[in-house]
DSSP file (Angstrom, degrees, kcal/mol; ACC not computed):
  #  RESIDUE AA STRUCTURE BP1 BP2  ACC     N-H-->O    O-->H-N    N-H-->O    O-->H-N    TCO  KAPPA ALPHA  PHI   PSI    X-CA   Y-CA   Z-CA
    1    1 A H              0   0    0      0, 0.0     2,-0.1     0, 0.0     0, 0.0   0.000 360.0 360.0 360.0 141.9    0.0    0.0    0.0
    2    2 A S     >  -     0   0    0      1,-0.1     4,-2.5     4,-0.0     5,-0.2  -0.467 360.0-109.9 -82.5 161.9    1.1    3.6   -0.7
    3    3 A L  H  > S+     0   0    0      1,-0.2     4,-2.5     2,-0.2     5,-0.2   0.861 120.4  56.3 -61.6 -33.6    0.9    6.2    2.1
    4    4 A K  H  > S+     0   0    0     22,-0.3     4,-2.7     2,-0.2    -1,-0.2   0.947 108.6  45.6 -61.2 -49.4   -2.0    7.8    0.1
    5    5 A Q  H  > S+     0   0    0      1,-0.2     4,-2.5     2,-0.2    -2,-0.2   0.913 113.2  49.5 -62.1 -43.0   -3.9    4.6    0.1
    6    6 A N  H  X S+     0   0    0     -4,-2.5     4,-2.3     1,-0.2    -1,-0.2   0.885 111.1  50.6 -64.3 -37.7   -3.3    4.1    3.8
    7    7 A Y  H  X S+     0   0    0     -4,-2.5     4,-2.4    -5,-0.2    -2,-0.2   0.935 111.2  47.4 -63.0 -46.7   -4.4    7.7    4.5
    8    8 A L  H  X S+     0   0    0     -4,-2.7     4,-2.0     1,-0.2    -2,-0.2   0.900 113.2  48.3 -62.8 -40.7   -7.6    7.3    2.6
    9    9 A E  H  X S+     0   0    0     -4,-2.5     4,-2.1    -5,-0.2    -1,-0.2   0.894 111.5  49.5 -67.5 -39.0   -8.4    4.0    4.3
   10   10 A M  H  X S+     0   0    0     -4,-2.3     4,-2.1     2,-0.2    -2,-0.2   0.916 109.0  53.1 -65.0 -42.3   -7.7    5.4    7.8
   11   11 A C  H  <>S+     0   0    0     -4,-2.4     5,-2.7     1,-0.2    -1,-0.2   0.926 110.7  47.4 -57.9 -45.5   -9.9    8.4    7.0
   12   12 A K  H ><5S+     0   0    0     -4,-2.0     3,-1.1     1,-0.2    -1,-0.2   0.903 109.9  52.7 -62.3 -42.0  -12.7    6.0    6.1
   13   13 A D  H 3<5S+     0   0    0     -4,-2.1    -1,-0.2     1,-0.3    -2,-0.2   0.836 117.0  37.9 -63.3 -35.2  -12.1    4.0    9.3
   14   14 A V  T 3<5S-     0   0    0     -4,-2.1    -1,-0.3     2,-0.1    -2,-0.2   0.242 112.5-119.9-102.5  13.3  -12.4    7.0   11.6
   15   15 A T  T < 5 +     0   0    0     -3,-1.1     2,-0.4     1,-0.2    -3,-0.2   0.926  64.7 139.8  46.3  57.7  -15.2    8.6    9.4
   16   16 A Q      < -     0   0    0     -5,-2.7    -1,-0.2    -6,-0.1    -2,-0.1  -0.988  58.0-113.1-127.2 136.9  -13.3   11.7    8.5
   17   17 A L        -     0   0    0     -2,-0.4     2,-0.1     1,-0.1    -9,-0.0  -0.495  40.2-112.5 -66.1 134.4  -13.2   13.5    5.2
   18   18 A P        -     0   0    0      0, 0.0    -1,-0.1     0, 0.0   -10,-0.1  -0.399  25.4-118.9 -65.1 142.7   -9.8   13.2    3.6
   19   19 A N     >  -     0   0    0      1,-0.1     4,-2.2    -2,-0.1     3,-0.4  -0.758  18.3-145.9 -79.8 119.8   -7.9   16.6    3.4
   20   20 A P  H  > S+     0   0    0      0, 0.0     4,-2.2     0, 0.0    -1,-0.1   0.804  96.6  56.6 -59.9 -30.1   -7.3   17.1   -0.4
   21   21 A Y  H  > S+     0   0    0      2,-0.2     4,-2.3     1,-0.2     5,-0.2   0.895 107.9  46.7 -68.3 -40.0   -3.9   18.8    0.3
   22   22 A I  H  > S+     0   0    0     -3,-0.4     4,-2.6     2,-0.2     5,-0.2   0.924 111.6  51.7 -65.9 -44.8   -2.6   15.8    2.2
   23   23 A V  H  X S+     0   0    0     -4,-2.2     4,-1.9     1,-0.2    -2,-0.2   0.903 110.1  49.8 -56.6 -43.8   -3.9   13.5   -0.5
   24   24 A H  H  X S+     0   0    0     -4,-2.2     4,-2.2     2,-0.2    -2,-0.2   0.929 111.8  47.0 -60.8 -47.6   -2.1   15.6   -3.2
   25   25 A V  H  X S+     0   0    0     -4,-2.3     4,-2.1     1,-0.2    -2,-0.2   0.917 112.4  49.5 -64.4 -43.1    1.3   15.6   -1.2
   26   26 A L  H  X S+     0   0    0     -4,-2.6     4,-1.7     1,-0.2   -22,-0.3   0.847 110.4  50.8 -65.7 -33.5    1.1   11.8   -0.6
   27   27 A Q  H  X S+     0   0    0     -4,-1.9     4,-1.5    -5,-0.2    -1,-0.2   0.897 108.6  52.7 -67.5 -40.9    0.4   11.2   -4.3
   28   28 A E  H  X S+     0   0    0     -4,-2.2     4,-0.8     1,-0.2    -2,-0.2   0.912 108.4  49.8 -60.9 -42.3    3.4   13.4   -5.2
   29   29 A V  H >< S+     0   0    0     -4,-2.1     3,-0.9     1,-0.2    -1,-0.2   0.914 109.3  52.1 -63.9 -41.0    5.7   11.4   -3.0
   30   30 A Y  H 3< S+     0   0    0     -4,-1.7    -1,-0.2     1,-0.2    -2,-0.2   0.818 108.0  52.5 -64.3 -31.2    4.5    8.2   -4.5
   31   31 A Q  H 3< S+     0   0    0     -4,-1.5    -1,-0.2    -3,-0.1    -2,-0.2   0.586  87.3  98.8 -84.1 -13.3    5.2    9.4   -8.0
   32   32 A Q  S << S-     0   0    0     -3,-0.9     5,-0.1    -4,-0.8    -3,-0.0  -0.443  86.5 -95.3 -77.1 151.7    8.8   10.4   -7.4
   33   33 A P    >   -     0   0    0      0, 0.0     3,-1.6     0, 0.0     4,-0.2  -0.325  32.5-117.8 -64.4 150.1   11.6    8.1   -8.5
   34   34 A V  G >  S+     0   0    0      1,-0.3     3,-2.2     2,-0.2    -2,-0.1   0.818 110.4  65.6 -60.4 -34.9   12.9    5.8   -5.7
   35   35 A E  G >  S+     0   0    0      1,-0.3     3,-1.0     2,-0.2    -1,-0.3   0.733  90.7  65.5 -61.4 -20.6   16.4    7.3   -5.9
   36   36 A N  G <  S+     0   0    0     -3,-1.6    -1,-0.3     1,-0.2     3,-0.3   0.617  99.4  55.3 -71.7 -11.4   15.0   10.6   -4.6
   37   37 A H  G X   +     0   0    0     -3,-2.2     3,-1.9    -4,-0.2    -1,-0.2   0.146  65.7 114.2-111.2  19.9   14.1    8.8   -1.4
   38   38 A S  T <  S+     0   0    0     -3,-1.0    -1,-0.2     1,-0.3    -2,-0.1   0.833  88.7  37.5 -61.3 -30.9   17.5    7.4   -0.3
   39   39 A D  T 3  S-     0   0    0      1,-0.4    -1,-0.3    -3,-0.3     2,-0.1   0.209 125.6 -98.9-101.7  14.7   17.6    9.7    2.7
   40   40 A G    <   -     0   0    0     -3,-1.9    -1,-0.4    35,-0.1     2,-0.4  -0.403  45.7 -73.1  92.7-177.5   13.9    9.3    3.5
   41   41 A V  E     -a   75   0A   0     33,-1.8    35,-2.0    -2,-0.1    36,-1.6  -0.960  24.6-148.1-127.1 136.1   11.1   11.7    2.6
   42   42 A M  E     -a   77   0A   0     -2,-0.4     2,-0.9    34,-0.2    36,-0.2  -0.915  18.4-143.1 -98.7 118.6   10.1   15.1    4.0
   43   43 A L  E     -a   78   0A   0     34,-3.2    36,-2.8    -2,-0.6     2,-1.1  -0.749  12.8-155.0 -84.1 113.5    6.3   15.6    3.7
   44   44 A K  E     +a   79   0A   0     -2,-0.9    36,-0.1    34,-0.2    34,-0.1  -0.757  33.5 150.9 -92.6  97.2    5.9   19.3    2.9
   45   45 A L        +     0   0    0     34,-2.2    12,-0.3    -2,-1.1    -1,-0.1  -0.147  13.3 158.7-120.4  35.6    2.5   20.2    4.2
   46   46 A A    >   -     0   0    0      1,-0.1     3,-0.9    34,-0.1    36,-0.2  -0.393  41.0-137.9 -63.4 137.0    3.0   23.9    4.9
   47   47 A G  T 3  S+     0   0    0     34,-3.2    35,-0.2     1,-0.2    -1,-0.1   0.448  96.5  63.4 -78.4  -0.3   -0.4   25.7    5.0
   48   48 A N  T 3   +     0   0    0     33,-0.3     2,-0.5     8,-0.0    -1,-0.2   0.008  63.8 142.4-114.4  29.9    1.0   28.7    3.1
   49   49 A N    <   -     0   0    0     -3,-0.9     3,-0.2     1,-0.2     5,-0.1  -0.584  27.8-173.5 -72.0 116.5    1.9   27.0   -0.2
   50   50 A H  S    S+     0   0    0     -2,-0.5    -1,-0.2     1,-0.2    -3,-0.0   0.538  78.0  60.3 -92.1  -6.0    1.0   29.5   -2.9
   51   51 A L  S    S+     0   0    0      1,-0.1    -1,-0.2     2,-0.0    -2,-0.1   0.655 108.0  41.3 -93.8 -15.0    1.7   27.0   -5.8
   52   52 A T  S    S-     0   0    0     -3,-0.2     2,-0.2     0, 0.0    -1,-0.1  -0.981  93.7-103.0-132.1 138.9   -0.9   24.5   -4.8
   53   53 A P        -     0   0    0      0, 0.0     2,-0.5     0, 0.0    -3,-0.1  -0.465  48.2-155.4 -60.8 132.3   -4.5   25.0   -3.5
   54   54 A V        -     0   0    0     -2,-0.2     2,-0.6    -5,-0.1    -7,-0.1  -0.940  25.8-166.0-121.6 130.7   -4.2   24.3    0.2
   55   55 A Q        -     0   0    0     -2,-0.5   -34,-0.2   -36,-0.0   -33,-0.1  -0.969  41.8-117.7-107.0 111.6   -6.7   23.2    2.8
   56   56 A K        -     0   0    0     -2,-0.6     2,-0.3    -9,-0.1    27,-0.1  -0.116  28.5-109.7 -54.1 145.0   -5.0   23.9    6.1
   57   57 A I        -     0   0    0    -12,-0.3    27,-2.3    25,-0.1     2,-0.2  -0.600  35.7-163.1 -82.0 134.0   -4.3   20.9    8.2
   58   58 A T     >  -     0   0    0     -2,-0.3     4,-2.3    25,-0.1     5,-0.2  -0.492  37.1 -95.3-106.0 177.1   -6.3   20.5   11.4
   59   59 A D  H  > S+     0   0    0     25,-0.5     4,-1.5     1,-0.2     5,-0.1   0.857 126.1  51.8 -60.2 -37.4   -5.9   18.5   14.6
   60   60 A D  H  > S+     0   0    0      2,-0.2     4,-1.7     1,-0.2    -1,-0.2   0.881 108.7  51.1 -67.8 -37.8   -8.1   15.8   13.1
   61   61 A D  H  > S+     0   0    0      1,-0.2     4,-2.6     2,-0.2    -2,-0.2   0.933 111.0  47.7 -60.5 -46.3   -6.1   15.7    9.9
   62   62 A V  H  X S+     0   0    0     -4,-2.3     4,-2.7     1,-0.2    -1,-0.2   0.799 105.2  59.2 -71.7 -25.8   -2.9   15.3   11.9
   63   63 A M  H  X S+     0   0    0     -4,-1.5     4,-2.0     2,-0.2    -1,-0.2   0.940 110.7  42.5 -64.1 -46.5   -4.4   12.5   14.0
   64   64 A V  H  X S+     0   0    0     -4,-1.7     4,-1.8     2,-0.2    -2,-0.2   0.943 115.0  50.2 -65.6 -46.1   -5.0   10.5   10.9
   65   65 A L  H  X S+     0   0    0     -4,-2.6     4,-1.2     1,-0.2    -2,-0.2   0.911 109.9  50.3 -55.9 -45.9   -1.6   11.3    9.4
   66   66 A A  H  X S+     0   0    0     -4,-2.7     4,-1.2     1,-0.2     3,-0.5   0.907 106.6  55.8 -61.8 -41.4    0.1   10.3   12.7
   67   67 A K  H  < S+     0   0    0     -4,-2.0     3,-0.3     1,-0.2    -1,-0.2   0.892 109.8  45.0 -61.4 -39.3   -1.7    7.0   12.7
   68   68 A I  H  < S+     0   0    0     -4,-1.8    -1,-0.2     1,-0.2    -2,-0.2   0.699 114.5  49.4 -80.4 -13.8   -0.5    6.0    9.2
   69   69 A L  H >< S+     0   0    0     -4,-1.2     3,-2.5    -3,-0.5    -1,-0.2   0.566  75.6 125.7 -99.5  -7.3    3.1    7.2   10.0
   70   70 A Y  T 3< S-     0   0    0     -4,-1.2    30,-0.1    -3,-0.3     3,-0.1  -0.269  90.4  -1.8 -51.4 128.7    3.6    5.3   13.3
   71   71 A N  T 3  S+     0   0    0     25,-0.3     2,-0.3    28,-0.2    -1,-0.3   0.639  95.2 149.4  62.7  16.9    6.7    3.2   13.0
   72   72 A N    <   -     0   0    0     -3,-2.5    30,-0.3     1,-0.1    -1,-0.2  -0.649  30.0-172.7 -82.6 136.5    7.2    4.3    9.4
   73   73 A T  S    S+     0   0    0     -2,-0.3    -1,-0.1    -3,-0.1    -2,-0.0   0.512  75.7  68.4-104.8  -7.7   10.9    4.4    8.4
   74   74 A F  S    S+     0   0    0    -34,-0.1   -33,-1.8     1,-0.1     2,-0.6   0.839  88.6  65.4 -81.6 -37.0   10.3    6.0    5.0
   75   75 A V  E     +a   41   0A   0    -35,-0.2   -33,-0.2     1,-0.1    -1,-0.1  -0.805  53.0 167.9 -93.7 121.7    9.1    9.5    6.2
   76   76 A T  E     +     0   0A   0    -35,-2.0    29,-2.1    -2,-0.6    28,-2.0   0.480  60.5  33.0-110.0  -7.6   11.9   11.3    8.0
   77   77 A G  E     -ab  42 105A   0    -36,-1.6   -34,-3.2    27,-0.2     2,-0.4  -0.994  52.4-160.7-156.8 150.3   10.4   14.8    8.2
   78   78 A L  E     -ab  43 106A   0     27,-2.2    29,-2.2    -2,-0.3     2,-0.7  -0.995   3.8-165.8-131.1 123.6    7.2   16.7    8.5
   79   79 A D  E     +ab  44 107A   0    -36,-2.8   -34,-2.2    -2,-0.4    29,-0.1  -0.924  22.7 158.1-109.2 103.2    6.8   20.4    7.5
   80   80 A L    >   +     0   0    0     27,-2.5     3,-0.6    -2,-0.7     5,-0.2  -0.088  19.7 149.1-117.7  28.4    3.5   21.5    9.1
   81   81 A R  T 3   +     0   0    0      1,-0.2   -34,-3.2    30,-0.0   -33,-0.3  -0.251  60.7  16.0 -60.2 150.9    4.1   25.2    9.2
   82   82 A Y  T 3  S+     0   0    0     27,-2.1    -1,-0.2   -36,-0.2    29,-0.2   0.834  94.4 122.0  58.8  41.7    1.2   27.7    8.9
   83   83 A N  S <  S-     0   0    0     -3,-0.6    -1,-0.2    26,-0.3   -25,-0.1  -0.399  74.8 -96.2-116.8-162.9   -1.6   25.3    9.6
   84   84 A S        +     0   0    0    -27,-2.3   -25,-0.5    -2,-0.2     2,-0.3  -0.264  63.9 146.9-114.8  44.6   -4.4   25.2   12.2
   85   85 A L        -     0   0    0     -5,-0.2    27,-2.6   -27,-0.2     2,-0.2  -0.597  20.8-179.8 -85.5 143.0   -2.8   22.9   14.7
   86   86 A T     >  -     0   0    0     -2,-0.3     4,-2.2    25,-0.1    27,-0.2  -0.478  52.7 -69.2-122.6-166.3   -3.5   23.3   18.4
   87   87 A D  H  > S+     0   0    0     25,-0.4     4,-2.1     1,-0.2     5,-0.1   0.845 131.7  58.0 -59.6 -34.3   -2.4   21.5   21.6
   88   88 A T  H  > S+     0   0    0      1,-0.2     4,-1.6     2,-0.2    -1,-0.2   0.931 107.4  45.8 -61.6 -46.1   -4.5   18.5   20.5
   89   89 A G  H  > S+     0   0    0      1,-0.2     4,-2.2     2,-0.2    -1,-0.2   0.869 109.3  55.7 -61.7 -38.5   -2.6   18.2   17.3
   90   90 A A  H  X S+     0   0    0     -4,-2.2     4,-2.7     1,-0.2    -1,-0.2   0.881 104.9  53.5 -60.3 -39.8    0.7   18.7   19.2
   91   91 A E  H  X S+     0   0    0     -4,-2.1     4,-2.1     2,-0.2    -1,-0.2   0.917 108.5  48.7 -63.4 -44.0   -0.3   15.7   21.4
   92   92 A H  H  X S+     0   0    0     -4,-1.6     4,-2.1     1,-0.2    -2,-0.2   0.897 113.6  47.2 -60.6 -42.2   -0.8   13.5   18.2
   93   93 A I  H  X S+     0   0    0     -4,-2.2     4,-2.7     2,-0.2    -2,-0.2   0.874 107.9  56.3 -70.9 -36.8    2.6   14.6   16.9
   94   94 A G  H  X S+     0   0    0     -4,-2.7     4,-2.2     2,-0.2    -2,-0.2   0.924 108.8  46.3 -58.9 -45.3    4.2   14.0   20.3
   95   95 A I  H  X S+     0   0    0     -4,-2.1     4,-2.3     1,-0.2    -2,-0.2   0.927 111.0  52.8 -62.8 -43.1    3.0   10.4   20.2
   96   96 A L  H  X S+     0   0    0     -4,-2.1     4,-1.4     1,-0.2   -25,-0.3   0.913 108.0  51.7 -57.3 -44.0    4.2   10.0   16.6
   97   97 A L  H  < S+     0   0    0     -4,-2.7     3,-0.2     1,-0.2    -1,-0.2   0.911 111.0  47.0 -59.4 -41.9    7.6   11.3   17.7
   98   98 A R  H  < S+     0   0    0     -4,-2.2    -1,-0.2     1,-0.2    -2,-0.2   0.891 117.5  42.5 -65.5 -38.0    7.9    8.7   20.4
   99   99 A E  H  < S+     0   0    0     -4,-2.3   -28,-0.2     1,-0.2    -1,-0.2   0.586 112.9  54.0 -85.7 -11.8    6.7    5.9   18.2
  100  100 A T    ><  +     0   0    0     -4,-1.4     3,-1.7    -3,-0.2    -1,-0.2  -0.754  54.1 176.2-133.0  85.2    8.8    6.8   15.1
  101  101 A P  T 3  S+     0   0    0      0, 0.0    -1,-0.1     0, 0.0   -28,-0.1   0.711  78.9  66.3 -62.7 -22.6   12.5    7.2   15.7
  102  102 A S  T 3  S+     0   0    0    -30,-0.3     2,-1.2     1,-0.1   -29,-0.1   0.649  74.7  98.1 -76.4 -13.4   13.2    7.8   12.0
  103  103 A L    <   +     0   0    0     -3,-1.7   -26,-0.2     1,-0.2   -27,-0.2  -0.645  43.0 155.3 -76.9 100.0   11.2   11.1   12.1
  104  104 A R        +     0   0    0    -28,-2.0     2,-0.4    -2,-1.2   -27,-0.2   0.655  51.1  56.4-104.4 -21.4   14.1   13.5   12.5
  105  105 A H  E     +b   77   0A   0    -29,-2.1   -27,-2.2     2,-0.0     2,-0.3  -0.961  55.4 165.4-123.0 131.8   12.8   16.8   11.1
  106  106 A L  E     -b   78   0A   0     -2,-0.4     2,-0.5   -29,-0.2   -27,-0.2  -0.969  12.4-173.3-146.0 126.3    9.7   18.7   12.3
  107  107 A N  E     +b   79   0A   0    -29,-2.2   -27,-2.5    -2,-0.3    -2,-0.0  -0.967  15.6 160.4-125.0 116.7    8.5   22.2   11.6
  108  108 A L    >   +     0   0    0     -2,-0.5     3,-0.5   -29,-0.1     5,-0.2   0.145  24.3 150.7-116.3  14.4    5.4   23.5   13.5
  109  109 A M  T 3   +     0   0    0      1,-0.2   -27,-2.1   -28,-0.1   -26,-0.3  -0.124  63.0  15.5 -51.0 142.4    6.0   27.2   13.1
  110  110 A C  T 3  S+     0   0    0    -29,-0.2    -1,-0.2     1,-0.2     2,-0.2   0.875  91.8 122.7  59.5  46.2    3.0   29.5   13.0
  111  111 A N  S <  S-     0   0    0     -3,-0.5    -1,-0.2   -29,-0.2   -25,-0.1  -0.547  75.0-101.7-113.1-172.8    0.3   27.1   14.3
  112  112 A D        +     0   0    0    -27,-2.6     2,-0.5    -2,-0.2   -25,-0.4  -0.222  66.0 143.1-107.7  42.8   -1.9   27.6   17.4
  113  113 A I        -     0   0    0    -27,-0.2    -2,-0.1    -5,-0.2   -27,-0.1  -0.720  29.0-170.1 -87.1 126.1    0.1   25.4   19.7
  114  114 A A     >  -     0   0    0     -2,-0.5     4,-2.4     4,-0.0     5,-0.2  -0.196  43.1 -68.7-102.5-164.5    0.2   26.8   23.2
  115  115 A T  H  > S+     0   0    0      1,-0.2     4,-2.7     2,-0.2     5,-0.2   0.900 128.4  52.2 -55.5 -46.9    2.1   25.9   26.4
  116  116 A K  H  > S+     0   0    0      1,-0.2     4,-1.8     2,-0.2    -1,-0.2   0.911 112.5  45.0 -59.8 -44.6    0.4   22.6   27.0
  117  117 A G  H  > S+     0   0    0      2,-0.2     4,-2.2     1,-0.2    -1,-0.2   0.900 112.6  51.7 -66.4 -41.8    1.1   21.4   23.5
  118  118 A A  H  X S+     0   0    0     -4,-2.4     4,-1.9     1,-0.2    -2,-0.2   0.872 109.1  50.6 -62.5 -38.3    4.7   22.6   23.6
  119  119 A E  H  X S+     0   0    0     -4,-2.7     4,-1.2    -5,-0.2    -1,-0.2   0.882 108.9  52.0 -65.5 -38.3    5.2   20.7   26.9
  120  120 A F  H  < S+     0   0    0     -4,-1.8     4,-0.5    -5,-0.2    -2,-0.2   0.903 110.1  48.8 -64.3 -42.0    3.8   17.5   25.4
  121  121 A L  H >< S+     0   0    0     -4,-2.2     3,-1.1     1,-0.2    -2,-0.2   0.883 107.5  54.0 -66.8 -39.0    6.2   17.8   22.4
  122  122 A T  H 3< S+     0   0    0     -4,-1.9    -1,-0.2     1,-0.3    -2,-0.2   0.778 107.2  51.9 -69.0 -24.3    9.2   18.4   24.7
  123  123 A K  T 3<        0   0    0     -4,-1.2    -1,-0.3     1,-0.2    -2,-0.2   0.571 360.0 360.0 -85.2  -7.4    8.4   15.2   26.6
  124  124 A A    <         0   0    0     -3,-1.1    -1,-0.2    -4,-0.5    -2,-0.1   0.492 360.0 360.0 -71.0 360.0    8.2   13.1   23.3
């Protein structure tokens, strides 16, 4: 299964509408040549992408994304800048960080994560 297929199946399982921006990015990753992935993949999901129509990522979106990425060794980075993530989303990301040692790069700049979410991330 590709990440895109896993994402769509997980959305169905948790009865959540798929975020079209996430689907688009996961499809792009799948279409890139394998040699582009020798050092892993950075999922670029910044909410301020002016080249692609963007539906900002929410806490519910990141919960589904985290579930499909648990223990994944292929994805080594997440760029989630300029989205609509709160402390709840930070909690999902914190669990993902604990469960996925290959995830080495994370950018959460310009979200709505407050002290509680930041504390959860630092304990991950």
